[in-house]
N, C-alpha and C positions, 0 to 999 in steps of 0.2 A: 192540292193538285187541281189544275184547271180542267173542268169537264169539257170534252170535245163538243163542238156545236153539232147538232143533228144535220145530217146530209140526206140528199135525195139523188136518185139516178134517173136521167131522162135520155132520150135518143135524139141526136142532132145530125141530120144528113146521114142517117144510117149508122152512126157511131155512138156508143154509150158515153155519157158524160156525168160525172158526179160533182155536185156543187152543194154549197150550204143551203139549208132549207128556205132561207129568206132571200136568196139570190134572184135577180131578175133574169129574164131570158137573154138580155144583152150581155150580162155578166157571164152567163153560162156559155153563150156562143164564143165570147172572147177567151174564156178559160179553155175551150176546146181548140184554140188556135185558129178560129175562123173569124171572119169580119162581115158585118153588114154596114152599109153607109148610114151615117147620121149627120145631122146639122144642128138640131136644137139641143141634143144631148151634150153635156159637158161634165166629166167626172168631178165630183165635189159639189155639184148643184143638184137641187131636186129635179128629177126627170118629169117632163110634162107631155111627151108624145105629140109635139106640135108639127114636126116636119113630115111625119109618116114615112120616112125613108127606111126605117128599120122594121117595117112590117114583115111578119113571118107567117108561114102556113102551119097551123097546128091540126094534126089529124083528129077528126071528130068535132072540130069547131066550125060553126057555120060561117065565120068571117075571118079575115086576116087580122092579126093582132100586132100592135107595136111592141117590139121586144124590150124597149127601155122601161116601160111601165107595167109589164106583165110579169107576175111572179112565176118562177119555174115551179113545176109540180111533179111529184113522183109519177113516172111512167109516161110523161109527155113525149109525143113524137113530133119533132120539129123539122121543118124544111125551110132553109134560108134562101135558096136560089132556084126557084122554079121559073119557067117561062112567064107565068102570070105575074110573079113578084118582080121580075126584071122589067116587064112591060110597065107595071105601075110605077116603079122607081124612075124609069126614064121619063115617063109622062110627068111625074111630079117635078123633076128637075127642069124639064122644058117649060112648065108653068111658072117656075121661079124666074126664069130668064124672060119669059114673055110678059109677065106682069110688072117687071121693074125696068130699070135702065142700067144694065150691066155691061158697060163698054170697057172691057178689060184693059185695053191699051192706054186708058187714061186713069186707071184705078190705082190707088196707093197699095192695094193688096194683090195686084197682079203677080202671079208666081207664088203667092203665099195666101191663097184664098181657098177656103174649104169648099165653097160652092163650085169653084173652078175644078178642084180636085174630084169632087163627086161627079161632075159632068163627065170627066174623063173616065171615071170608074164605071159609070152606067152606059157608056158609049154614046152620049149625046153630043152630036156635032152640029145640030141645028134644031130649031123648034118648029113643030108642025102647027103650033098655035099662033095666031096673029099677035104681033107685038103691040102692046097697049100704049107705050110711050107716055106714061102718066106724067102730069105736070106737078112735080113735087119740089120741095125746096131744100136748101142746104142751110143748116143752122150753124153759123160761124160765130155766134155771140160769146162763146167761152174763150177765155184767154189762151188756153193751151190745146183744146180739142175742137173737133167739128163733127157734125152729124149730117151725113148725106142720105136723105130719105129715099133717093132713087135706088140705092143699093141695099136697103134694109129688106130682109126676108121674114121679119117678125118671128124670129126664133126665140125671142125673149131671154136670151142669155144675159144681156145687159141688165134686164130687170131683176133677174134672180141673183146675179153677181152682186149688184148694188144692195139688194135687200138682205140676202142671206150671208154674204161674206163681209161687205163693208158696213152694212147696217144703216145706210143713209136713205135708202128708198127714194132715190132721185127719179128713177124711171118707172113708167107704167105704160099700159096699152090703152089708147083712146079711140073713140069713134067705132064705127061698124062697117062691115062689108068692104067694098073697095076703098073706102076712106079710112080704114083702120090703120093706125100708125103708132109708133113709139112716141110718147110725150114725156117731157121733163117737167117735174114739179106739178103745178096745177095748169098744165098746158102752157108753160111759159118758155121764153127763150132760155136755152140751157145756161147761159152765162148769168142769168138773173136768179137762178135757184140757189138760195143760200145754203141748202142742205148738202150741196155737192162739196166733197172734200178734195176734189182735183187729184184723186189717187190714180186714175187711169185704169183701174181694174176692168171697167166695162169695155174699154178700148181693147184690152188684152183678150177679152172673152169673145169679141165680135168675130164671127166666122167669115165675114166679107169686108169690104171697105167702107161700110156704113159709118162706123165710128173710127176716127183716125186722129193722129197727132198732127197738128198744123205744120210742123217742120218736115213731115214726110212728103216726098214727091212720089211720082209714079214708080210702083214696084218697090217702095222702100218700107212698107209696113212690116213690122216684126211682131207678129202676134205671139202671145204666151198663154195658150189655152190650159197649160198644165198648172197655172197659178191657183186656179180655183181648188183643185185637189190638194195642193201643197198647203194652202192657207186653211182649208177645212181640217186637214190632219193636224196642223200645228195648233189650231184652236182646241181640238179634241184632246191632244196630248197635254196642253196646258191645264185644261179642266180636270183631267185625270190626276195630274201631279198635285193639284190644289185640293183634292178630296182628302 
């Protein structure tokens, strides 16, 4: 007989919630039928807490905590939507738009963009910060895909997808500060990286139009963020059957 996993009870927005002892706060929030915005998180990949949109307020904690990388604990009192949190989230989204070149009308992900969706969710209709209009480039060296650095928000989903699911580790993060960017191989043109299997998983994982298929025109990108979880579960099932 399989022994039941230990569970804990915490309070989320005034309501009790019981989850597995190793669950993250994000998992607990979702199990309670609630949502917080995320961009870097993708089920099936290791959480990294990069976008900071899932910050929550924990009573008794001196600072806000990212729900995706914080383990739930017995007796926690969690608040997911306070005026402070809503202000921080809107500010974060405004900065994403201000530091890149997100011209939705020309983007392959228009209408299917998670950054666009989050902007609507947090009520962002303009940015209070000056637009930087950075001079970035588009890597079209791959035969099938392209990388538009103007639209990259450094969520690192592509890095983790390629490393953890495909096992090719084509992508990484290079440079620092405002020059920080996603790089292919040893900072090579994507099409020259022999490790790339042309599987397209990184394109499916991208929440914006930064990674795209060359045949896609404006508003034609069809992302498949669920693939990471499906592939991770399939791999786990295969290992279990082989034991």
